[in-house]
C-alpha positions as YAML, in Angstrom:
chain: A
units: angstrom
residues:
- id: 1
  name: MET
  ca: [92.18, 32.30, 80.81]
- id: 2
  name: PHE
  ca: [90.68, 35.69, 82.64]
- id: 3
  name: ASP
  ca: [88.57, 33.24, 84.95]
- id: 4
  name: LEU
  ca: [87.25, 35.55, 87.58]
- id: 5
  name: GLN
  ca: [85.24, 32.50, 89.47]
- id: 6
  name: HIS
  ca: [85.61, 32.03, 93.51]
- id: 7
  name: LYS
  ca: [86.25, 36.31, 93.04]
- id: 8
  name: VAL
  ca: [84.20, 39.24, 94.28]
- id: 9
  name: ALA
  ca: [83.71, 42.21, 92.70]
- id: 10
  name: LEU
  ca: [82.45, 45.45, 94.00]
- id: 11
  name: VAL
  ca: [81.32, 47.93, 90.86]
- id: 12
  name: THR
  ca: [80.23, 51.22, 92.27]
- id: 13
  name: GLY
  ca: [77.59, 53.13, 89.58]
- id: 14
  name: ALA
  ca: [76.33, 49.87, 88.08]
- id: 15
  name: SER
  ca: [72.66, 50.69, 87.42]
- id: 16
  name: ARG
  ca: [73.75, 51.51, 84.05]
- id: 17
  name: GLY
  ca: [76.02, 52.78, 81.38]
- id: 18
  name: LEU
  ca: [79.69, 51.62, 81.26]
- id: 19
  name: GLY
  ca: [79.57, 50.66, 85.29]
- id: 20
  name: TRP
  ca: [76.32, 48.52, 84.55]
- id: 21
  name: ALA
  ca: [78.30, 46.70, 81.21]
- id: 22
  name: MET
  ca: [81.21, 45.74, 83.20]
- id: 23
  name: ALA
  ca: [79.42, 44.69, 85.83]
- id: 24
  name: GLN
  ca: [78.26, 41.93, 83.05]
- id: 25
  name: SER
  ca: [81.84, 41.50, 81.78]
- id: 26
  name: LEU
  ca: [83.01, 40.44, 85.34]
- id: 27
  name: ALA
  ca: [79.51, 38.45, 86.27]
- id: 28
  name: GLN
  ca: [80.41, 36.47, 82.89]
- id: 29
  name: ALA
  ca: [83.93, 35.93, 83.86]
- id: 30
  name: GLY
  ca: [82.89, 33.98, 86.89]
- id: 31
  name: ALA
  ca: [83.06, 36.75, 89.52]
- id: 32
  name: HIS
  ca: [80.13, 36.93, 92.13]
- id: 33
  name: VAL
  ca: [79.42, 41.28, 91.59]
- id: 34
  name: VAL
  ca: [77.93, 43.59, 94.27]
- id: 35
  name: LEU
  ca: [76.46, 46.45, 92.25]
- id: 36
  name: ASN
  ca: [76.52, 49.68, 93.59]
- id: 37
  name: ALA
  ca: [74.06, 52.84, 93.19]
- id: 38
  name: ARG
  ca: [72.01, 54.82, 95.14]
- id: 39
  name: ASP
  ca: [68.20, 54.01, 93.52]
- id: 40
  name: ARG
  ca: [67.62, 50.65, 94.94]
- id: 41
  name: GLN
  ca: [64.98, 49.63, 92.83]
- id: 42
  name: ALA
  ca: [67.21, 50.09, 90.22]
- id: 43
  name: ILE
  ca: [70.00, 48.18, 91.15]
- id: 44
  name: ASP
  ca: [67.51, 45.10, 92.29]
- id: 45
  name: THR
  ca: [66.27, 44.81, 88.56]
- id: 46
  name: ARG
  ca: [69.86, 45.17, 87.42]
- id: 47
  name: VAL
  ca: [70.91, 42.12, 89.90]
- id: 48
  name: ALA
  ca: [67.51, 40.39, 88.53]
- id: 49
  name: GLU
  ca: [68.91, 40.48, 85.47]
- id: 50
  name: LEU
  ca: [72.33, 38.80, 86.26]
- id: 51
  name: HIS
  ca: [70.04, 35.68, 88.21]
- id: 52
  name: ALA
  ca: [68.07, 35.39, 84.88]
- id: 53
  name: GLN
  ca: [71.48, 34.70, 82.94]
- id: 54
  name: GLY
  ca: [72.44, 32.55, 85.67]
- id: 55
  name: LEU
  ca: [74.78, 34.57, 87.01]
- id: 56
  name: SER
  ca: [75.79, 35.68, 90.69]
- id: 57
  name: GLY
  ca: [75.17, 38.87, 92.05]
- id: 58
  name: GLU
  ca: [73.71, 41.15, 94.61]
- id: 59
  name: ALA
  ca: [72.80, 45.04, 95.39]
- id: 60
  name: ALA
  ca: [74.29, 47.44, 97.75]
- id: 61
  name: ALA
  ca: [72.15, 50.45, 96.95]
- id: 62
  name: PHE
  ca: [74.01, 53.67, 99.07]
- id: 63
  name: ASP
  ca: [75.39, 57.02, 97.71]
- id: 64
  name: VAL
  ca: [79.13, 56.66, 96.96]
- id: 65
  name: THR
  ca: [79.40, 60.60, 98.12]
- id: 66
  name: ASP
  ca: [78.28, 59.26, 101.75]
- id: 67
  name: THR
  ca: [81.33, 57.55, 103.77]
- id: 68
  name: ALA
  ca: [80.39, 55.92, 106.31]
- id: 69
  name: ALA
  ca: [78.16, 54.03, 103.30]
- id: 70
  name: ALA
  ca: [80.77, 53.35, 101.23]
- id: 71
  name: GLU
  ca: [82.96, 51.48, 104.31]
- id: 72
  name: ALA
  ca: [79.99, 49.84, 105.92]
- id: 73
  name: CYS
  ca: [79.34, 48.82, 102.39]
- id: 74
  name: ILE
  ca: [82.98, 46.83, 102.11]
- id: 75
  name: GLY
  ca: [82.78, 45.96, 105.72]
- id: 76
  name: SER
  ca: [79.11, 44.22, 104.79]
- id: 77
  name: ILE
  ca: [80.59, 42.26, 101.90]
- id: 78
  name: MET
  ca: [83.54, 40.82, 104.10]
- id: 79
  name: ALA
  ca: [81.08, 39.69, 106.40]
- id: 80
  name: ARG
  ca: [78.89, 38.11, 103.79]
- id: 81
  name: HIS
  ca: [81.69, 36.62, 101.69]
- id: 82
  name: GLY
  ca: [85.06, 37.20, 103.78]
- id: 83
  name: ARG
  ca: [87.11, 38.73, 100.70]
- id: 84
  name: LEU
  ca: [86.51, 41.14, 98.54]
- id: 85
  name: ASP
  ca: [89.13, 40.46, 95.65]
- id: 86
  name: ILE
  ca: [87.82, 43.91, 93.34]
- id: 87
  name: LEU
  ca: [87.18, 46.94, 93.25]
- id: 88
  name: VAL
  ca: [85.90, 48.92, 90.25]
- id: 89
  name: ALA
  ca: [85.44, 52.70, 91.15]
- id: 90
  name: ASN
  ca: [83.29, 53.76, 88.45]
- id: 91
  name: ALA
  ca: [80.39, 56.21, 89.99]
- id: 92
  name: GLY
  ca: [80.60, 59.51, 88.22]
- id: 93
  name: ILE
  ca: [79.06, 62.84, 87.30]
- id: 94
  name: ASN
  ca: [79.34, 66.25, 85.34]
- id: 95
  name: HIS
  ca: [78.35, 69.32, 85.32]
- id: 96
  name: ARG
  ca: [78.78, 71.61, 82.29]
- id: 97
  name: ALA
  ca: [78.58, 75.26, 82.63]
- id: 98
  name: PRO
  ca: [81.73, 77.93, 81.33]
- id: 99
  name: ILE
  ca: [83.85, 78.19, 84.37]
- id: 100
  name: ALA
  ca: [82.91, 81.89, 85.09]
- id: 101
  name: GLU
  ca: [79.46, 80.37, 85.42]
- id: 102
  name: PHE
  ca: [80.34, 77.36, 87.02]
- id: 103
  name: ASP
  ca: [79.25, 77.06, 90.69]
- id: 104
  name: MET
  ca: [80.81, 76.49, 93.79]
- id: 105
  name: ALA
  ca: [78.24, 73.77, 94.66]
- id: 106
  name: ASP
  ca: [78.31, 72.27, 91.79]
- id: 107
  name: PHE
  ca: [82.22, 72.03, 91.32]
- id: 108
  name: GLN
  ca: [82.34, 70.64, 94.73]
- id: 109
  name: ARG
  ca: [79.37, 68.19, 94.03]
- id: 110
  name: VAL
  ca: [81.61, 66.40, 91.23]
- id: 111
  name: MET
  ca: [84.69, 66.41, 93.03]
- id: 112
  name: ASN
  ca: [83.05, 64.65, 95.92]
- id: 113
  name: THR
  ca: [81.69, 61.77, 93.50]
- id: 114
  name: ASN
  ca: [84.53, 61.88, 91.16]
- id: 115
  name: LEU
  ca: [87.30, 62.04, 93.25]
- id: 116
  name: THR
  ca: [87.11, 61.99, 97.08]
- id: 117
  name: SER
  ca: [84.45, 59.28, 96.93]
- id: 118
  name: VAL
  ca: [87.53, 57.03, 94.64]
- id: 119
  name: TRP
  ca: [89.93, 58.13, 97.57]
- id: 120
  name: VAL
  ca: [87.05, 56.68, 100.64]
- id: 121
  name: LEU
  ca: [86.92, 53.40, 98.26]
- id: 122
  name: CYS
  ca: [90.03, 52.65, 97.63]
- id: 123
  name: ARG
  ca: [91.08, 53.53, 101.58]
- id: 124
  name: ALA
  ca: [88.74, 50.73, 102.48]
- id: 125
  name: ALA
  ca: [89.32, 48.39, 100.29]
- id: 126
  name: THR
  ca: [92.97, 48.22, 100.69]
- id: 127
  name: ARG
  ca: [92.23, 47.64, 104.20]
- id: 128
  name: VAL
  ca: [90.45, 44.68, 103.55]
- id: 129
  name: MET
  ca: [93.30, 43.80, 100.15]
- id: 130
  name: ALA
  ca: [96.68, 44.18, 101.75]
- id: 131
  name: PRO
  ca: [96.10, 41.59, 104.59]
- id: 132
  name: ALA
  ca: [95.13, 39.10, 101.87]
- id: 133
  name: ARG
  ca: [98.14, 40.03, 99.79]
- id: 134
  name: HIS
  ca: [95.68, 40.37, 96.70]
- id: 135
  name: GLY
  ca: [93.61, 42.65, 95.07]
- id: 136
  name: ARG
  ca: [92.68, 44.71, 91.65]
- id: 137
  name: ILE
  ca: [91.84, 48.65, 92.23]
- id: 138
  name: ILE
  ca: [90.16, 49.56, 88.78]
- id: 139
  name: LEU
  ca: [89.52, 53.55, 88.36]
- id: 140
  name: ILE
  ca: [87.48, 54.78, 86.11]
- id: 141
  name: GLY
  ca: [89.05, 57.83, 84.16]
- id: 142
  name: SER
  ca: [88.54, 59.64, 81.30]
- id: 143
  name: ILE
  ca: [90.32, 60.69, 77.79]
- id: 144
  name: SER
  ca: [88.75, 64.35, 78.71]
- id: 145
  name: ALA
  ca: [91.70, 64.01, 81.22]
- id: 146
  name: MET
  ca: [94.19, 64.06, 78.43]
- id: 147
  name: ASN
  ca: [92.25, 66.12, 75.87]
- id: 148
  name: ALA
  ca: [90.38, 68.50, 77.48]
- id: 149
  name: ARG
  ca: [86.68, 70.26, 76.43]
- id: 150
  name: SER
  ca: [85.31, 73.42, 77.91]
- id: 151
  name: THR
  ca: [82.56, 74.13, 80.04]
- id: 152
  name: ILE
  ca: [83.63, 70.50, 81.63]
- id: 153
  name: SER
  ca: [86.57, 72.07, 84.25]
- id: 154
  name: ALA
  ca: [85.24, 70.10, 86.92]
- id: 155
  name: TYR
  ca: [84.79, 66.87, 84.91]
- id: 156
  name: VAL
  ca: [87.90, 67.01, 83.67]
- id: 157
  name: ALA
  ca: [89.90, 68.60, 87.23]
- id: 158
  name: SER
  ca: [88.66, 65.08, 88.96]
- id: 159
  name: LYS
  ca: [89.41, 62.65, 86.37]
- id: 160
  name: GLY
  ca: [92.92, 64.08, 85.90]
- id: 161
  name: ALA
  ca: [93.25, 63.35, 89.43]
- id: 162
  name: VAL
  ca: [92.11, 59.62, 89.06]
- id: 163
  name: HIS
  ca: [94.41, 59.51, 86.51]
- id: 164
  name: ALA
  ca: [97.23, 60.75, 88.92]
- id: 165
  name: LEU
  ca: [95.80, 59.02, 92.00]
- id: 166
  name: THR
  ca: [96.07, 55.62, 89.91]
- id: 167
  name: LYS
  ca: [99.72, 55.76, 89.30]
- id: 168
  name: GLN
  ca: [100.51, 56.96, 93.11]
- id: 169
  name: LEU
  ca: [98.45, 53.95, 94.81]
- id: 170
  name: ALA
  ca: [100.32, 51.74, 92.53]
- id: 171
  name: VAL
  ca: [103.07, 52.57, 93.81]
- id: 172
  name: GLU
  ca: [102.31, 53.01, 97.00]
- id: 173
  name: LEU
  ca: [100.24, 49.36, 96.95]
- id: 174
  name: ALA
  ca: [102.61, 47.26, 94.96]
- id: 175
  name: SER
  ca: [104.20, 45.66, 97.99]
- id: 176
  name: ALA
  ca: [101.27, 44.22, 98.75]
- id: 177
  name: GLU
  ca: [100.18, 42.57, 95.56]
- id: 178
  name: ILE
  ca: [97.80, 45.01, 94.60]
- id: 179
  name: THR
  ca: [97.59, 46.24, 91.78]
- id: 180
  name: VAL
  ca: [95.57, 49.36, 90.84]
- id: 181
  name: ASN
  ca: [94.75, 50.75, 87.08]
- id: 182
  name: CYS
  ca: [92.49, 53.45, 85.35]
- id: 183
  name: ILE
  ca: [90.04, 52.88, 82.51]
- id: 184
  name: ALA
  ca: [89.92, 56.01, 79.96]
- id: 185
  name: PRO
  ca: [87.06, 55.75, 78.40]
- id: 186
  name: GLY
  ca: [86.39, 57.67, 75.16]
- id: 187
  name: PHE
  ca: [83.33, 58.60, 73.78]
- id: 188
  name: PHE
  ca: [80.85, 55.88, 74.41]
- id: 189
  name: ALA
  ca: [77.04, 55.94, 73.69]
- id: 190
  name: THR
  ca: [75.74, 56.18, 77.67]
- id: 191
  name: GLU
  ca: [72.50, 57.99, 79.73]
- id: 192
  name: MET
  ca: [75.70, 60.57, 80.56]
- id: 193
  name: ASN
  ca: [76.27, 61.36, 77.30]
- id: 194
  name: THR
  ca: [72.94, 61.46, 75.86]
- id: 195
  name: PRO
  ca: [72.70, 65.43, 75.17]
- id: 196
  name: LEU
  ca: [75.78, 65.13, 73.20]
- id: 197
  name: LEU
  ca: [74.64, 62.04, 71.46]
- id: 198
  name: GLN
  ca: [71.55, 64.21, 70.20]
- id: 199
  name: ASN
  ca: [73.91, 66.92, 69.43]
- id: 200
  name: GLY
  ca: [74.45, 66.30, 65.41]
- id: 201
  name: GLU
  ca: [76.59, 68.46, 65.18]
- id: 202
  name: PHE
  ca: [78.96, 67.02, 67.76]
- id: 203
  name: ASN
  ca: [77.82, 63.67, 67.39]
- id: 204
  name: ASP
  ca: [79.09, 63.70, 63.40]
- id: 205
  name: TRP
  ca: [82.53, 65.63, 65.10]
- id: 206
  name: VAL
  ca: [82.74, 62.80, 67.16]
- id: 207
  name: CYS
  ca: [82.65, 60.27, 64.37]
- id: 208
  name: GLN
  ca: [85.03, 61.97, 62.28]
- id: 209
  name: ARG
  ca: [87.60, 62.57, 65.19]
- id: 210
  name: THR
  ca: [87.49, 59.21, 66.03]
- id: 211
  name: PRO
  ca: [89.71, 56.53, 63.86]
- id: 212
  name: ALA
  ca: [87.20, 54.22, 64.46]
- id: 213
  name: GLY
  ca: [84.21, 56.43, 63.22]
- id: 214
  name: ARG
  ca: [81.98, 55.85, 66.30]
- id: 215
  name: TRP
  ca: [80.87, 55.89, 69.39]
- id: 216
  name: GLY
  ca: [81.83, 53.10, 71.76]
- id: 217
  name: GLN
  ca: [79.15, 50.37, 72.20]
- id: 218
  name: LEU
  ca: [78.86, 49.20, 76.06]
- id: 219
  name: LYS
  ca: [79.63, 46.14, 75.14]
- id: 220
  name: GLU
  ca: [83.12, 47.08, 74.03]
- id: 221
  name: ILE
  ca: [84.33, 48.29, 77.85]
- id: 222
  name: GLY
  ca: [83.55, 45.31, 80.14]
- id: 223
  name: PRO
  ca: [86.30, 42.77, 78.44]
- id: 224
  name: ALA
  ca: [89.32, 46.03, 79.37]
- id: 225
  name: ALA
  ca: [88.08, 45.35, 83.07]
- id: 226
  name: VAL
  ca: [87.98, 41.52, 83.28]
- id: 227
  name: PHE
  ca: [91.42, 41.67, 82.14]
- id: 228
  name: LEU
  ca: [92.78, 44.56, 84.64]
- id: 229
  name: ALA
  ca: [90.97, 42.44, 87.11]
- id: 230
  name: SER
  ca: [92.53, 38.54, 85.90]
- id: 231
  name: ASP
  ca: [95.04, 36.83, 87.56]
- id: 232
  name: GLU
  ca: [96.98, 37.48, 84.18]
- id: 233
  name: ALA
  ca: [97.37, 40.68, 85.08]
- id: 234
  name: SER
  ca: [98.79, 40.50, 88.22]
- id: 235
  name: TYR
  ca: [102.34, 42.35, 86.41]
- id: 236
  name: ILE
  ca: [100.57, 45.52, 85.41]
- id: 237
  name: SER
  ca: [100.12, 48.28, 87.47]
- id: 238
  name: GLY
  ca: [100.03, 52.07, 87.23]
- id: 239
  name: LEU
  ca: [98.46, 52.01, 83.40]
- id: 240
  name: ILE
  ca: [95.89, 54.50, 82.45]
- id: 241
  name: MET
  ca: [94.29, 52.33, 79.76]
- id: 242
  name: THR
  ca: [92.05, 54.10, 76.48]
- id: 243
  name: VAL
  ca: [89.66, 52.84, 75.42]
- id: 244
  name: ASP
  ca: [88.45, 54.91, 72.82]
- id: 245
  name: GLY
  ca: [88.69, 53.66, 68.93]
- id: 246
  name: GLY
  ca: [91.99, 55.12, 68.77]
- id: 247
  name: PHE
  ca: [90.97, 58.93, 69.56]
- id: 248
  name: THR
  ca: [93.87, 59.75, 71.67]
- id: 249
  name: ALA
  ca: [96.27, 58.18, 69.31]
- id: 250
  name: ALA
  ca: [95.22, 60.84, 66.26]
- id: 251
  name: MET
  ca: [96.10, 64.10, 65.02]
...
């Protein structure tokens, strides 16, 4: 079960954090994984790590907010492999500021990365998945779209939209046998969350507020992506899957 042999996957934001963890898990399940990030050196290093483990992968260095580059990447994958089975649209950023002090340029930058680029990639992926009548699209949302926090209005808005887009595309693409699901991570120890991890008061709050009593570990996100990418998940679509140690289930 959950065998991804002969599948081709694209994972954006795969040079670190959750993206890298999910890329590794997909590769370990047998997929050939195209790793994306803006930093060519960083992504080449990650591909080398996969190869050292006997896993299959290649690099695709581009900025997800560059529509032409994103579409060209999908075209290049099709030209080399003749298929794209899995898209994990993971690349995302955050910006923290009270809304009264939030600069419009920062708001737009977050929305372009977290939402617009996701829509663009979904459109490009659909154009090649639909004729094949097979596809797995996995978007990355956030529990912040369900339980908001102050100072991250752009992030919450973008992830809330990703959750809505998941359901809309699940309905639209079901007839083409493309599933669309969303993983909503809780508090994971990633580079993006470094400021929070270094805040002793906030760290204590996360551990006390989360029923599991701790932050998520990177190895705990990948299996969710593998499951949703697998043939066994063929009748699951429109799901917002929380991976949060029980955070959103607790009062």
